[in-house]
N, C-alpha and C positions, 0 to 999 in steps of 0.2 A: 504494500500500500504506500502511496506517495505521502511523504511527511507533509503535514499542513504547515503553512507559514501564517504569520499573524494576519488577521482578517479585519477589515473595516466593515462593521455591520450597520449599514445605513438603512435601518428600519426595513430590512429584507427586500428593498426595492418595491414595496407595496404601494400601489397607486392610491391616491387619495389620502395619504397619511402625511403627517408633519415629520420631515426628516430629523432624526436625532443622532448626533455623533456619539458613538459608544467607544469603550476601550477596545484596543486592537486585539486583545487576546482573550476575549470572552467567548463562550460557547454559542454557536449559531444553529439555527434549524438545519442548514445544509450540512453542518458537521454532524449533528445528531442523525441525519439521514444516512451517514456513512459509518456509523458505529458498528463494529463487529463484536460478537459475543460468543463465548464458548457455551455449547449446549450440553450434549451427552458426554460422559467420560466413563470409560470402562478399562480397568487395569487388567493386564494379562494374568492368567492363572499363577504364573511363577513370580509375580510381583515386579516384573521388569518394565516392559513397554506399557504405555497408556494410549489407547485409541480414543479420539475425541472428535466432536464435530464443531465446526465454526459457522455461525450464521453470517452470511455476507450479503448485505443489502444491494439491490440493484440501484444503479445510478439514474435518477430521474432525468429525463430529456436525452439520455445517452443510450441506456439499455432498453430492450423491450420491457414494457411494464409488467410487473408481477410481484409475487412475494419474494422474500430473501432466498438466496441459494443456501444450501447446507453442504459444506465440504467435510471430507474425512482427512484427519491428520493423525500422526503417531508421534508421541513424545518419548524420548529415551530417558533413562534415569539421570544422565548427565545434564539434562536440560535442553538438549538439542531437539528439534522437531522437524519432521519430514511431511510434506504434503503427499497424500496417497491418492485421493480422488478429489479433484478441484475443478473449478470452472462453472459451467452451467449445469449444475447437478443438485439433486436433493436427496441426500443420504440420511437415513434414519434408522432407529432401532439397531444400533451398533452392538455387536457382541463378539466375543472370542470363541472359536471352536474349543471343545473340551481339551484338546491336546495343545492348545496355545500356538499352533502353527499358522493359523489364518484368522482373518477378521471377516465376519459376515455382516451384512447390512441390507436394508430394504431400499430400493430405488426403482424408478422407471427410466430406463436409459435407451437411447437409440430408437429402435423400432418396437420396443416393448409395448404390448397392448395394455398391460396392467402393471401395477407395482409388484416387483418380483424380488426374490432372494438372491443375493450375490455373495461370492466368496473371493477373498483377496489374500493370497499367500503373503505372510509378513516379510519373507526374505526376498521378495521381488516377483515380478510378473504382473499380468493384467488381471483385473477383476473379471470373473466369469459368472454368468447366470447359472445357478444350479436348480432353481425351482421357479416355475411360472404357473399361475393358476388362472381359471376363467375370470375371476374377479380379483381385485386388489388384495394382496396379503397385508394385513394390518398389524400382525404381531407373530412372534414365533419363539420357540425354545428348543435347544439342542438336547437330544438324548445324551446321557453321560458318556456313552461310547462313541458319540459323534456319527453314528451310522443312520440315525433317523432325525427328523425334525418335525415337531408338532407346530402347526401354524393356524392362524385365524384368518378367515376370509368369509365374505358374505355369500349367501346362496345366489347362484346365477339366476337371472330372469329366464323364464321359459322361452324356448326358441320362437314359439308362436307369438309371444308378446313382443319380442324384439323385432320381428318382421312387421307387426302392426305399427310399431313406433316409426319404422322407416316410411310408412305410408301416412304419417301424420297423427296417428292415434297415441298421443303422448300425454294423455290426461293423468293427473295425479289423484289417487284415492287417498285422501289425507289420513295419515297415521295407520293406514291399513296395508299399503303396498310397500312398506319399508322392509327390505330383506333381513332375515335373521343372520347373525354371524355364527358360523359353525367352527368346530375344531376338526382339523384334518391332520393326518400323519402321513409323511412321505419318507420313503427310503432314499437315501442320498449317496449310498456307497457303491452303486453300480452304474452301468451305462444307461439303463432305463430307470426313470423315476416312477415308482408306483405310489399312487395316492389313495387313501381310504378315509372316509368320514366317520367320526364317532357320533353315535346317536345319543346326544346329550340334550335333555330338555332345556329350552330357553335359548337366549342369545348370549354368546360367550364374549369375554374381554380378556382380563388378566390371565396369563398362562405361564405355569412353571413346571418343569420336569423334575421329578423326585430323584435324589442322588443314586438310588439303586436301579432306576430305569424302568420299573414296571408300573409307575403311577404318575399322574400329572395332577396338579392343582389348577382348577379352572374357576374363574369368577363368572357366574351366569346371572342374567336378569330375565324376568318373565317375557319381556319383549325387547326389541331393539330401540325402543323409544328413549329419548334423552331422559325423561323423568324417571323411568325405571332404572336406567343406568346410574342415575344419581342416588336413588333411594332404596332400590330393591336388589342390588347385586349381592349374591351369596356365594360362598366358596364351597366347591365340591371336589372331592378326591376321586379320581376316575382311573379305572384300570385301562392301560394303554392298548391292550390287545382286544379285550372284550367290549370296551367302551362303557362298562357298567359303573354306576356310582358306588364306590366302596364306603364313603363316609361323607357326612354333611357337617359343615361348620355353621353354627348358629350365630353368625355375626348379624348385627342389626344396623340399619341406617347406612350412612355413607361408608364407602370402602376405598382404601388406598392400596399401597404396595403389599404384596404377599410373597414371603420368601421361605423356602425349606431350610431346616437345620441341616448341617453337613451329614448327620447320621440318619436323616430321613424320618426321625421320630416326632418332630414337632414342626409347626409352622409359626412364624412370626408375621404379624400383620399390623397395618395401621388402619384403624377403624374408628367409627363413631362410637360414642358411649351408648347411644340408643337412637331411636328413630327421630328424636327431636334435636339431637346434637347437630349444630350447624356445620361442623367440619369433621372429616376423617383425620383425627389428630391424636388418637389414643394408641399407645404401644401395647399390643396384646400378643399372647401366646396361646396356642391351642394344640393338643395332641393330634397327630395325623389320623387318629381314629375318629376324630370329629368331636362335636359337642360345643359348649359355649366357651368362647375365648375368655382369658383372664387378663384384666388390666394390670400391667406391671407398674404403672405410675398413678395409682388412684389419687384423685384430688390434686394432681399436679397442675399448677397454674402455668401451663405451657401447651405447646402442640408439638408432636413429633412429625417430621416431614420426610425423613428417609431413614432406611435401616439396612443392615447387613449382619450376617452371622460371622463373628470372629472365630468361633469354634462351636462345637455341639452344645456348649453350655453358656456361651457369652454372646450378647447382642451389642453391636455398635449402632448408635443412632444419632441423628441430628435433632437437637432440641431447640425449639423457638420459645423464648421466654421474653415477653415484652418486646422491645425493639432490637434485641440481639439474638444470636444463636450460639450454641456450644455443641461440642462433640463429646458424647458420653458413652459409657458401657454399663450394662447391667446383666446379672445372671438371669437365666430363663425362669428361675423360681422367684424373681423379683428382689433378690438380695444383692448386696455388695455393689451399689451404684458407684460409679467412678467417673470423674471428669477428665477427659483426655485433652481437650482444648476448651478453655474458658471463653466466655463471650469477650470478643475483642473487636478490632476494626473490620474484620471480614464477616460477611453474612454467608453462611454455608447453605447451598441449595442442592447439592448432589453429592453422592457418596458411593464409592466402589472399593471393595476390599479384595485382595488377592487370595487365592485358595491356600497359598503357602503361609498366609498371615505375616508376610514380610513387609507389606506396604499397602497404602491405600491412596486412592485418587479422590480429590475434592473439587467441586466447582464452587466458586465464591465470588462475590462482588463486595465493594466497599464504597464509602463516600467519594473516593477519588477515581474509581474505575468501574466499568461494567464487569460482567461475569468472565472470569479467567480460570485456567486450570492450575491446580495445586497438587503437590505430592508430599506424602509424609511416610518416611521409612520407619520401621520398628526402632524404637528408642529415641526418635526425634521428639522435641518438645514443641516445635512449631512447624506448620506446613511450609513448603518451599514453592514460590510461584514458578510455574513452568511456561507460561505464555504471557505475552504483552501484545494483545491484538490491536491496540490503538495507541502506538507510541507517540503520536502527535498530541495526545491529551496532556503530556507533560509540559507542553508549551501553552496550555490554556489556563487562564486564571479562574479558579473556582471559588465560589463563595463559601464561607465557613459554615459547616454543618454540625448541628448538635441535637441530641435528644433532650427533651424536657418533659416535665410533668406539670399538670395544673389540675385544679378541682372544678368540677361542674357545680352548677348552682345548688344541687341537692347534696353536695359533699363527695360524690364519687370521684376517686382519683383517676385521672386519664393521662395518657402519654401521647407524644407526638414528636415529629422531626421538624426542625426549623433550619432552613437554608437562609443565611444572611445575604444581603446585597454584597456583591463583590467589592464595591467601593464604599462600604459602610463608614460613616463618620459618627463619632460619639455625640449623643445628644440630638441627632437628627431623626425625624420620623419619616417612614417610607411607606409607599403603597404596598399592599399585601395581596397575594393570590392564595386563596385557600383551596388546596387540592384534596379532594375527598375520594377515598378508595371505594371500590365496588363491593359486591357481596350481598349483605355486609360481612359475610364470613370470610374476611381477609384482613390483612393489616400491613402497615408500612414498617419495614425494618430499617435500621440506620445504615443503609448501604447506598448503592447507586439508585437515584430516584428520578432520572431524567430520560424521557423517551418522547416519541412523536406526540403523545397525548398528555404528557406530564411536563409542566413548564420548568420545574427544577432549576438547574444551573443556567438554562437559557434566560429565564426571567431574572435570576440573580444578577446576571451580567448586564441586564437592562435597568438595574436599579430597584428591583422588587425584592421584598422578602417573600418567601414561599413557605407555607406551613402545611404539614401533612399530619392531621390528627387521627389517632386511633380511638374513635368514639366507641361508646358502649355497643356491644354486639360484634366487635372486632375479635379476631382470633389472636393467639399468642399468649393469652392469659388464663387459659383453662375453660372448661365447659360452662361454669356458672357465669363468668363474665360475658362469654359469647351469647348467652341466652338472655342477657339483660334487656335486649330490645325486642324480644319475641312478643308478638301481639300488640306492639306499640309502634307501628311504622310511622316515621316522620315525627315521632314524639320526642322523648328525652334524648334519643340518639342524635337528632339534628339540633336540639338545644345545645348539645355538647359542642357542636361546631362553632356556634356563636359565642359560647363561653370561652372557647380557645382564642377567638379573635379578641375578646375583651381582655384576656390574660396578656396578650401581646400589646394591646393598646395601653393597658395599665403599666406595663413594663417600660413604656416610653419608646418602643420601636416602631409602632404602626400608626399611620394616619387613619383615624376611624372613618373618614369620609372617602377614602380611596381603597376600598376592599372589594376584590372580585372573588368569585367562586367558580370552580370547575371540577369535573369528574365524569367518569363513564359508568354506565349501567346503574348500579345503586348510587354511585357517585353522581351520575347524571340526574337521578331522582333528587339527590340533595341539592344539586345546582338549580333544578326547577323549583324546589321548595325555597331556596334562597332568593330566587327571582320573584316569588309570589308572596308566600306567607311571611317571609323575612325580608321583603323588598326594601324596607327602610334601612337594612344593614348592609346591603350589597349594591355597589355602583356599577357592576358588570357581572354577567353570568355567561358561561360557556357550557352548554349541556350536551353530552355525548351519549348516544344510545340510551337515553334515560327514560324514566317512568314519569308520566304526567297524569294518568287516570288509573287508579288502582282497580276500578271496576272492570274497565275494558281490558286492562292488563291481565287480570285473572281469567278473563274469557278468551284470551288469544295467545298467551305464552305457551311454550312447549314444556314448562316445568310447573304446572299447577299444583301437583302433590308436594313437590319440594317447598313451594311457597306455603302450603298449608301446614305441613309437618314442622318445618324449620322456622319460618318467618312469622306467620300470622297466627296459626292455631284456631282459625275460624274461617268459615265461608261467608261471603257477603250476604247470601240469602238466609243465613241463620240470624235474622233480625239485626244484621250488621250493615245494611245498605248505606245508611247515613254516615256511620263511622267510617266506612270504606271511602265514601265520597269526600268526607272532611279530611281524609289523609291524602287527598289527591291535589297536586299543585294547581290544576285547572280550576278548582273550586275557589281559589284566591286570585285568579287572573285579573279580576277587576281592581285589585289594589296594587297591582304591579306597576312600578315606574322604573324598573331595572332593565337597561338594554340587554337583550338576551340573544345569543347566538346558539342555534340548535343544529346539531349535526348527527348523521347516522347512515347506516347502510340500508339499501332497499330490500335486502334479502335476510334481514335479521329476524330470527324466530324466537330468540330469547326475550327480547323486548321489541316486539314488532314495530315497524316504522310508523304505524298509526299513532303510537304514543308521541312521536315527534311532531307529527302533523296536527294532532289535537292541541298540543301546547302552542304551536305556531298560530293556529287559527284562532284560538281563544285570546291570545295576546294581541294578535293583529286586529281582531274585531273590537277589542277594547281601546286600542290605539293610544295608550298612555305612554308607551316607550318604544324605541326601535326594536324590531325583532327580525331575524333572518334565519331561514331554513336552508341548510345545505345537505343534499342527499348524494350518497356515493353508490352508483349502480353496481350491483353484484356483490358489494361488501356485506358482511354479515354482522355479528356482534363484536365489532371492532374492525379496524382497517388492516388488511394484509398487504395490499399492493403498495409499491414504492411511491407512486404518484399520489395515491389517496392519502398516504401518511404525510408526505411533505405538504400537500395542500392543507390538511387538517392542522398541522403544526403552525404553518404560516398564518392561517386564519385565527387560530386560538390566540397567538401572540398579538396579532394585529388588533383584535377586538379589545383585549386587555389594555394595550397601550393607548388605543384611541379613547377609551372611556375612563381610564384611571390616571393617565399622565398626559393625554393629548387633548385635542379640542373638544371631544364629546359631540353632542348634538346628533345630526343625521349620521347614519351608519357610513363607514368608509366604503369606497368603491368596491364592488364585488369582484372586479377583475384583479388578478394577481400577476406579477411577473415572477416566474420560477427560476430565472437565471440567478446565479450566485455572484454577488459582488465580492471584491477583494483583490489582492495583489500577491 
C-alpha cells in the first residue's frame, strides 16, 4: 500500500459547504475508505505459521464497485508475512488441514458457479479446488484424519423451478421458499469426490468434527429463517456414518461458538443464559452425551466472545468486561480461573490456539489502530504484533481517547468512550457528536472506533468531541445489566444518552447548543428519538437504518420473536398499542426542529426501508426543520459497497459540520464531489 502523505482536508470538496482549513495530518473519509483490517486468524497445529485474512477495500472511482476483497496471508513466527492469495479475491473460513501441510478456504474463483472449497499447500504451489457443490458451501470441518470433510450448503432448487425462473416466473413466496441448509460429507482422498447428505432435522449452521472422527456437533434451527437462527439454534451430536442424532444439548436462547474438548468428552460453548438473554455471552460446558450446559462464570459481569481448549481440562477464552477485554483460562469444572492477559490497550476479538499448546494467535485493535494480528508463545507475558496493515496511520494525528464513567439521573453507573478534539485547548468548549451503538445488545470497547458510519477520529480532526456511551441494555457487563432496558424501548436507555451529554457539558468540554447524534439500527432509533422526543437537545441528527415506528417495525422485520423475547416482552396487540406508538419517534415528529439526515439500504429486512420513509414523510409534512432521505439501492442492513460507504461517510460529516459548526439553515447541496483533495 502506498504510504499516505499529509493531506489538506478542505471540507471533503463538498459542494454547498463553507470551506474550513483543517490540520494537515488528521484522518479523512478517503483515508478511512482505504483502511485494511485483519479478519480471521488460525494458527497451525504445530504452533508455527498463522494463516490470516486481510480485508482490502476497493478504491472508489478506480475499482469496480463492490464490497472489500478478502486476501489470504501467512505469518511466520519471526514476524515475516507472505501473501498467499491476493488481488480480486474473497477468501473465507480459513482452516489448516489436520496434518498442518495445507491451508483450506472457501472462495468463488474463476469460472466457479458456487462458493467452493480450496486447498493450498503451505510449502508452495497453486490453490486447487477440491470440492464444489450445487449451491454455495457456507461452512465446513475436516475429519481428524483429513480424508473427509463435512460441509454446509443449502438445498438446491428443483430443476423445474429453475427452468421456470428462466422464463420469468421469479416470484418470491415470502418466508416459505427459503432453502434449508443441510450437512453433507464428502471424501477428499481420492480422484473422485463422493458426497452424501445427512438426514438431520432442521436447518444447520455451526459445524464441528469430534476428535475421534465418528461424530460431529451441529447447530440446527427449526427453519432457515433469521429469527430462528437467532433464537432457536440447538446443538446436536450426530453420528457421521448413520446420520442419526446421538445426543441433544439443551442450550436455550442465542448460541455462539461450539468447540470439542481434545479428548472428545465435552463441548465448550458460548450461549445465552436463557431465552431472554440479549446476547450469547455465557461460557458453558456440557458433556458430549448431551443435557443442559453448565455456566462456568455464573453472575459474571462480563461477556465471553471467543474460546479454545488449551487441553482436555482447560479452556482459554476472551472476556469482555466493561470497555476492555482480557484473556483468561478456567478449568472445565469451573475452578482455578486465571488471567493470562489483563485488560490493556488492545481489544481482543479473535483467538486461535495450536494443538501443541505452544502458541496462540490473537486478533486485536486499539485506540491507535484497527484490527491486527498478534502472536503469543508459551511463556510470553504479552502478545507480539505481527502485522501493520496501515503504516500510514503513524503519520496521522489522532485525538486523545479515554474511557469514562458517569451516572444516569436514576443513579445507574454507565460507561463510555470519549475521543477529544485533536487540537483541544484547555478551557474551550467544543461541538459534540454522540455516536450510539446498535443492538442494543452490543457495546463500545476502548479500541478503534472509526469507520465509514462512525465519525470517531474523522470528527476529532475537524474539531469535534465524539462520545460513545454504553447505555443500559449494552453488553459487556453481564446479563442483568443487558436486561435493564427490556420492555422499556426508548425509555431510560435513551435518557442515559442525554445524561452522558450533560456529564460532558458539566465537565466544561461540550457546547450544549452544538450537539449532534448519530447511529445505525438501534443507534438509528436513538438518532430518530433525539431528533423528535429530545429535539431540544440535539442540533443535528444522522439516522442510519433506524427505527421510527415500533408498530410497523414489529409487523415487517425479519426478527419479530427476537424483539419479543429479548427486547420488548410484549406484543403491541396485548393492550400495548398506545405504549408501542408512544415509543415511536414519528409520534413526536410535530415537535421536531432538529435537521435530520436519514439514510438506509433499499433491501434491508432487519429494519425495512419503510421505517426511513415514514420518518422522512412525517418530518417533511410537519416542515419545522430540514430533512433529507438518502437510499442506497441493493444495500441491506448497513452498506457493503465501497461507493455506498464513502458516500455515507461524506454525507454524515457534511451534515454535522453544516449544522453544528457551519451556516445551518437550508440543507447543503445534495451533490457531492468524491475526488480526494491533497498533495
